[in-house]
N, C-alpha and C positions, 0 to 999 in steps of 0.2 A: 573191269575197272573201278564202276561203281562199288559192285561187292569189298576194293579195296582201303576206296577213301571210306565209307560205310567204318565199317571195318578201323581205321588208323581214329574217326571222331571217336567210337567207345571206349577204346585203348585212353585218348582223352583225356575224356571224361571221368574216367575210372580212377585215373593217376590225377586226376583235382579232390576229384570226393574226398580221394584218400589223406590227400596233405588238408581237408578241408576238417575232415577225423581227426589226427595225429597232433596228438599237445607234446609240450617237451616231459620227458623224464621228471620233477623233480624231489629228490630226499625229504619225505618225510622229516618235521623237527619235532624234536619230539619236548612234548611242552614244560614247561616251566614251574613248580612246585603252586607262584601263586595262582598263577593260568587254570592247576586242576579244582576239579572241581570237591564243594566241600562235603562230605557225606557224612551225616547223625554217626553218634559214638552208637557201640554197643551196652560195658563197661563206661561204667559213669563212676569217676572219683567221689573222692571229699569235696575236692574244691569245685567241681563241678555240678552236688550234691547243694554247695552252701547257697551256689549262683541261682541254681533254680529255684531253690527258697527262697531266696530272698527273691526274686521276682513273684508268686504264689504270697507272699504275705504285705507284696507295692499292689500288689492289684483287686486287696482288702480293704476295708475302708472302717471296719466296725472294729472295736479294741474287740471284745469277744470271741468276732470270728480269726479273727489275726490268734490269738492267743490258742485259742482251739487248735488251729492249723498248725501256732506253729509248735503244740505240744505233743499233735502227731505224727506230724514228719520228726519231726526229733527222737521219735521212742521208733521211727522209722529205719530208720540213716543209722541208730546203734545198734538194729535190730539184721541190720545191709552190709555193715562194716565189719561186722561183728569175727564171720566166715567168710572165706575165696570164696565168692558169686559168677560165673560166666554170664552171665548178661543182668540188665535192666530189663527186663521183661514178663508176658505174661506169666508163664511157668512160675516167678519167681515170686511172684505179686499175689499167686494161687497157693504156696506155701507160704506166706506171712500169713494169709486168709486161714489157712489150718493151724501155725502158730497162735494168733491172735481168736480163737475157739478154744486152743487145750487153754488158755485161762481164764473158760469160762466168766470171758467177757459179754457183757449183756450184745444180743443184737446191734440197735442202736446203738451203742458205743460201736462195736465192730466197720459196720457202714460208716459212719463218721471217719474213722480210720481209711477205710476203703478212697471213702473219695479224699481224700487228704493226699495218698499217693497217688489217685488219675490227675489229683491236679495238678502236682507234684511232677509226675510225665509228658503234664502235656504241654507248659509251661516250658517242661526243657526243651520239648521238640523245637516248641517254637525261636528257643535262644538257640537252635543248630547245635544244641547237645546229646541227644538223642534220634535214635533215625524214627520216621513217618509210622513206618510198620510194626516196628517196639512202642510207640506211645500207641499208635491205633488198638491194639493187645493186648496193653492194662486198662485200656477206656470198656472195654469190652469187659471185664472180668465179675461177677454177679456178686451181689451183696449177700449177708446172712439174710435168711426169712423170719420173720418176727411172726411168731406165733404165743399170743394169747396176751394179754398185758400185764404190766409188773403196777403191785398196790403201790402207791406212791408214800412216802410222809408230814404225814401229818400234826399237828399236833393242839388237842384243844383249849380252852378258855383258859382252862386252871393251870394246864401246864405254858401257856404262851402270858399267864401273870407273872405267873412264876418264875420265868425267865427275864422277865425286863427286870424287875423287884429283885435281882439275887445280886447284880452290884449295891458298896457298898455305898452310900450316897454320904456316908460323911466323909469319903476321900473324892480328892477330882475327878484320880481316875473314872470310878467308880459312877461319879458323875454322867461323865462326857459316856461309857458306856451303858448307862441306863438307859440316854437319851439315841445313844446310837442304834439298842436294841428297840427300844417303843420305833425306833423308825423304820425298821426293818418290820417289823409284824400290824403297826398299824397303818404303814404306806404301800406295803410288796416291793421295795424299793431293790435293786440289784446291788450284788456289790461295788460295784465300777459307779455307778450313779450315786451311790452314799458318798464314795472317798472322793465326786466331785462334784460334792453338794456343797453350795456358796450361796452369802448374806443373800445377795443377790436376786436367789431363788426366792426365797422366804417375802410374799407380797401378801395382803387382805384384797378378795374380791368376793365380792356379796358379803360383806361382813364377817369374813372365816379368810381366818390361813391359810396358806396353801404352797405349793415349791410350783411354780409358773417355769416355764418354759424348760422342764426339764429334758435334754441332750438324750434319747436312750437307746435303746439293741439300734443297730439298721439307721443309724440317722435320726428315727422319731419322735419327736416332741410333745408332749402329752401334760398337761397339767396334772396337780394330783392334790385334794385337800391334806389335811392338817389337822386331826382333832385338838379339840383346847389344850387335855392333860397330854400330847405328844409338844405342846410348844409352850408347856409348862416347864419343860422336861431339857428342852433346850434352853429358854430362858438359863434358866436353874444353871445349865453345865456352862455356858457363852457367857452371862455374870460370873460364874466360881473363875472362870479361867481367862479374863481380864480382854476376851477378840472381840470385836464386833465390825471385820472386815477379811475378807476374804476366803477362804477352805469354812464351812461350820464346824469340824472336826479336826483336832492337833494330838499331835503322840505328848503325854505327860512321864517326864521323866524320872525314877526313884524319887528324889527331891519334892516333886509332887506339884509340880509346877509345866505348863503348856509351851511347847517346844515346838520349831518347822513349821512347816506353810499347810502340812494336811497329810494325812494320813492316805497310807497304801493298802489294796486290796488283801494282800495278805493277812494285816492287822484286822481287820473284817472276818474273817474266818476265822481269827485265834480267839477273837471277843466271844464267839456263835461257838464250838468245840468249845472251851475251855464251861461256859457257866453253864451250858448242857448238861455237861458232866460232874459237875455243883448239883444240878437236881436229877440227876441220875436217870437221862436219855443222852445214851449212844449214835450211833451215824448222825449227829444231825446237820446238816449246810446250811450255812445260808439260806440257799433256793427249796428251802424246803422252809422257812418262815414266810417267804412268797407267795408261795403254796397254802399256808396255814391261814394266810391275811383271807383270801383269794375262803377259803372254804369260811371262814368264825364271819364274811360279808355275805354270803350265803346262805350261812343260817340266823343272822339277825335280818332276815329280809328283804337283803340289799336284792333289785335287780340285775343281771345276768347281764344288761346293756351299761350302766352305768357299774357295774366290775371289770368290762370290760375295756372302759377309760381308765379305771383304775390302777390297772395293769398295765397299760398300753396295746396290747392285743389287736392284730392286723383283722385275726379270724377269730366266729365268737368258737370258732371247735376247740381251738386252743385255752380261750376262757373254759369253757367245760372242764378240760383235761384236766387244766388247776385244782378245779373244785372236785374232781375224784368220789364223780355220782357213783352211784351203785342205789340195785336196785334193794326197794324192803320189801319185806313178805307180814314183818308184823303191822303194822298199820299202812297196810298196802292204802295206793291213791286210789282203788277202783272199791274199795271197801265200802265208802259212803258218799253215791255220788248222786243221789237224788231221783233213785227208784226202789229200792228199795220198797220195800211193805213198814205199814208205821205201829200193828201192833203184833 
């Protein structure tokens, strides 16, 4: 009797446990489109690339960096859209690096272009336009090794003097170009710095004219001494143009009148290229005048620290590269150091 009662209790307990385990079967509902998890794309179309490019440019504050990244990204987009590709992946970026190498570009230029492409993939991944795995693969693409140091382009003192004196001083445009070239050569300004120069920047400090609080690359603020002869050229230009406020340089019409609110960086480029060609110098860029300023200051006995302040470099090593220092064998530094025999 006890065994039968124990058996019935066991059956009841088993049924109770089965009831607790039992759940009514519910038909699985197919999720709506809005509930589906969005995954990154593998193939980026032109609108997606434009969105990613805007995100890259908006993350940069320096105008020079924006200009360089814009040019590099637009060049990559033209190459990427020139023929159908499977996806925006590491393999495609490696092919692009090989394409840049076939153009015989400098390693620094290639690495700059690849850096812009990596930044483009990073921003596209953040915007949800590209798969995170593909973006990580693109960021692992290695650049090109730099072997050796390329020789820069510097002007001698005679070439620099011939360059700024090349424009016709009798014409208004010639007076503007003489002052423009003199500022580039004597003060080491960048193109965008010269284009943004205003009358308010020119002030006197310690009895000397200077460009005060000039905002340069990466937002660095510096003060640049202006030689007296350069200030005289500026006065000659501004008085002839009849301007005393606003931007320091203006456009000049064919009738010989100043007009507009300022000049562009492209105008500065053309002025340097045109007058360099007139004195027989080819492949001269505005930044070469900045290098020439550093070397001429050093040759005149200028201290490296003062040249660094003049150019606005954060690192002394960068200023040394602008000097283009090379080892001298003929008048070597160890020829006369005070321990040589007197007779």
